[in-house]
SEMARKOL-890169 format. One record per residue (C-alpha): residue in three letters; x, y, z. Coordinates in steps of 0.1 Angstrom, whole numbers, plus 5000, padded with zeros to 4 digits. Layout:
% residues N
 voza    X    Y    Z
  ALA    X    Y    Z
...
//
This chain:
% residues 258
 voza    X    Y    Z
  MET 9404 3250 5241
  LYS 9410 3264 5206
  ILE 9381 3280 5188
  GLY 9380 3272 5151
  LEU 9358 3266 5120
  GLN 9338 3235 5109
  THR 9339 3239 5072
  PHE 9304 3225 5066
  THR 9295 3261 5074
  THR 9315 3275 5046
  ARG 9312 3246 5021
  ALA 9297 3269 4994
  LEU 9328 3291 4995
  MET 9353 3263 4991
  LYS 9345 3248 4957
  THR 9379 3258 4943
  ASP 9415 3259 4955
  ARG 9412 3297 4956
  GLY 9380 3294 4977
  VAL 9398 3271 5002
  ASP 9426 3296 5005
  GLU 9402 3326 5009
  THR 9381 3307 5035
  PHE 9412 3300 5056
  SER 9423 3337 5053
  PHE 9388 3348 5065
  ALA 9389 3323 5094
  ALA 9422 3337 5105
  GLU 9409 3373 5103
  GLN 9381 3363 5127
  GLY 9407 3351 5153
  LEU 9401 3314 5146
  THR 9432 3292 5147
  CYS 9420 3258 5135
  VAL 9395 3240 5113
  GLU 9377 3207 5111
  LEU 9375 3199 5075
  ALA 9341 3186 5062
  VAL 9357 3163 5037
  ASP 9325 3149 5021
  TYR 9312 3184 5013
  LEU 9344 3195 4995
  LYS 9341 3197 4957
  GLN 9375 3181 4956
  PRO 9386 3145 4951
  PHE 9396 3125 4982
  THR 9433 3123 4972
  ALA 9467 3131 4985
  ALA 9470 3159 4960
  THR 9439 3175 4975
  ALA 9453 3171 5010
  LYS 9485 3188 4999
  MET 9466 3218 4985
  ILE 9446 3222 5017
  ALA 9476 3218 5039
  ALA 9495 3245 5020
  ALA 9465 3269 5022
  ALA 9462 3263 5059
  ALA 9499 3269 5065
  ARG 9498 3302 5046
  HIS 9472 3315 5071
  GLY 9484 3300 5103
  ILE 9455 3276 5105
  GLN 9457 3242 5121
  VAL 9438 3214 5104
  ALA 9429 3197 5137
  SER 9404 3171 5124
  CYS 9384 3159 5095
  GLN 9347 3150 5094
  ILE 9344 3120 5071
  ARG 9316 3096 5065
  TYR 9323 3060 5076
  LYS 9320 3047 5040
  THR 9346 3072 5028
  ALA 9370 3065 5056
  ALA 9366 3027 5056
  LYS 9368 3023 5018
  ASP 9406 3027 5018
  PRO 9420 3032 5054
  SER 9455 3036 5041
  LEU 9445 3065 5018
  THR 9425 3079 5047
  ALA 9455 3078 5070
  GLU 9477 3094 5043
  TYR 9452 3122 5037
  MET 9452 3129 5074
  HIS 9489 3127 5078
  ILE 9495 3152 5050
  LEU 9471 3176 5067
  GLY 9487 3171 5101
  ALA 9453 3161 5115
  GLN 9449 3133 5140
  ILE 9412 3130 5146
  ILE 9384 3118 5123
  SER 9349 3127 5133
  ASN 9327 3101 5118
  SER 9298 3121 5103
  VAL 9267 3102 5111
  ILE 9254 3070 5126
  ASP 9243 3042 5102
  LEU 9205 3050 5100
  THR 9197 3015 5088
  LEU 9212 2999 5118
  LEU 9196 3026 5140
  THR 9162 3011 5132
  LYS 9173 2977 5144
  GLY 9172 2987 5181
  LYS 9200 2980 5206
  ASP 9213 2951 5186
  GLY 9217 2974 5156
  ILE 9236 2999 5177
  LEU 9260 2973 5190
  ARG 9266 2960 5154
  TYR 9274 2996 5144
  CYS 9298 2999 5172
  GLU 9316 2967 5162
  SER 9321 2983 5127
  LEU 9334 3015 5143
  ASN 9357 2996 5166
  ALA 9372 2977 5137
  LEU 9379 3009 5118
  ALA 9392 3026 5149
  GLN 9417 2998 5154
  THR 9429 3000 5119
  LEU 9433 3038 5121
  THR 9450 3037 5155
  GLU 9477 3015 5140
  GLN 9484 3045 5118
  SER 9482 3071 5146
  ILE 9447 3083 5137
  LEU 9419 3086 5162
  LEU 9383 3079 5154
  SER 9355 3100 5170
  HIS 9318 3096 5165
  HIS 9298 3128 5158
  ASN 9262 3129 5171
  HIS 9230 3142 5157
  HIS 9196 3140 5176
  TYR 9193 3103 5167
  GLU 9216 3094 5195
  PHE 9190 3105 5220
  LEU 9166 3078 5210
  LYS 9161 3052 5237
  TYR 9162 3015 5234
  GLU 9154 2993 5264
  GLY 9154 3025 5285
  GLU 9189 3036 5275
  SER 9199 3063 5250
  VAL 9218 3054 5219
  LEU 9246 3077 5230
  ASN 9249 3059 5263
  ILE 9249 3025 5246
  MET 9277 3037 5224
  ARG 9296 3051 5254
  GLY 9299 3015 5266
  ALA 9303 2997 5232
  PHE 9324 3020 5212
  SER 9361 3022 5223
  GLY 9368 3055 5205
  LEU 9361 3092 5211
  PHE 9330 3114 5206
  THR 9325 3147 5188
  LEU 9297 3165 5206
  ASP 9274 3188 5186
  THR 9258 3213 5209
  TYR 9228 3220 5186
  TRP 9219 3184 5179
  CYS 9223 3176 5216
  GLN 9198 3203 5225
  LYS 9175 3193 5196
  GLY 9175 3157 5209
  GLY 9168 3166 5244
  GLY 9202 3161 5258
  ASN 9221 3183 5283
  VAL 9255 3194 5269
  LEU 9269 3201 5304
  THR 9259 3167 5318
  ILE 9273 3149 5288
  LEU 9306 3167 5290
  ASP 9308 3155 5326
  ASP 9297 3119 5318
  PHE 9321 3116 5288
  GLU 9351 3134 5304
  GLY 9383 3127 5286
  ARG 9364 3112 5256
  ILE 9353 3144 5238
  PRO 9382 3161 5221
  ILE 9359 3182 5198
  LEU 9328 3203 5202
  HIS 9307 3216 5173
  LEU 9295 3249 5185
  ARG 9262 3261 5172
  ASP 9232 3276 5190
  PHE 9196 3264 5191
  GLN 9168 3288 5183
  ILE 9130 3286 5185
  LYS 9113 3309 5160
  PRO 9077 3321 5164
  LEU 9067 3307 5130
  GLY 9087 3275 5134
  LEU 9074 3260 5166
  LEU 9062 3228 5149
  GLN 9096 3223 5133
  GLY 9113 3220 5167
  GLY 9138 3248 5163
  SER 9168 3254 5141
  ASP 9205 3262 5145
  CYS 9218 3297 5146
  GLU 9248 3318 5155
  ALA 9263 3313 5189
  GLY 9247 3338 5213
  GLU 9216 3342 5193
  GLY 9198 3311 5207
  ASN 9192 3296 5241
  LEU 9224 3276 5248
  PRO 9246 3287 5278
  PHE 9279 3290 5259
  ALA 9298 3306 5288
  ALA 9291 3276 5309
  ILE 9297 3252 5280
  LEU 9331 3266 5273
  LYS 9341 3265 5309
  LYS 9329 3229 5314
  ALA 9346 3219 5281
  GLY 9379 3232 5294
  GLN 9375 3213 5326
  CYS 9366 3180 5307
  GLY 9395 3179 5283
  VAL 9379 3193 5251
  ARG 9407 3205 5228
  PHE 9388 3221 5200
  GLY 9355 3240 5196
  MET 9345 3243 5160
  ILE 9319 3269 5149
  GLU 9293 3252 5127
  GLN 9260 3263 5112
  LYS 9237 3256 5083
  THR 9234 3292 5070
  LYS 9229 3311 5037
  THR 9253 3338 5050
  PRO 9283 3319 5061
  LYS 9308 3348 5066
  GLU 9283 3369 5086
  SER 9273 3339 5107
  VAL 9309 3328 5114
  GLN 9318 3364 5123
  THR 9289 3366 5148
  SER 9296 3333 5164
  ALA 9334 3339 5166
  GLU 9329 3373 5183
  HIS 9306 3358 5209
  LEU 9326 3327 5216
  LEU 9360 3344 5217
  SER 9345 3371 5241
  LEU 9336 3343 5265
  ARG 9369 3326 5268
  THR 9389 3331 5300
  PRO 9427 3336 5299
//
């Protein structure tokens, strides 16, 4: 499994072409070899020209653009443009950013309707050699009729899943169990830790650098390798992105086995 950067983490540094280039340079210096591009957080238009600029910057620093995180509405608005954007980047996987929260409130029926929409988009994208993956938050651990949203989607959505370790922990899921249950269907992990702070107990914890919280990343990386995960992307909501990425990268790269 390759360790890389989810650019939501560094979005504040990537507001210009130069910022994109410098971020990829920084990622390479940390030993990271790939990125998942948080498209909706770029201060750049969703165009082929933007994709060409990003692809050139990635190539200069030996960075693989492995995937893009894109909201459903952005990807579905013009699937042909979406596929062109992905092809220019050399990326094959789209991580759909977030579940439709309106349909989420409709119970199991709403989840099934959401999966129908995802399946239709997945079919369109598959015809253009692009794979659709659903990225979880803690919402997917809600239960309807005794079954979690994530498990409902497991049966109703034909595509892949991007598992976020922090949101899984926050929702009460078990990363290791989910990796087993979804073996072969999780190509990407978002790697961020979960931390309870003494003054933040009522807020239910926050994300933090890998190794600074309570998630067992040695076991997670080992299990991920056994279950077919291809990319582990460092992600965090942080005011000090470079320092946070450096800390997480050092920890995660130290845990990898040859």
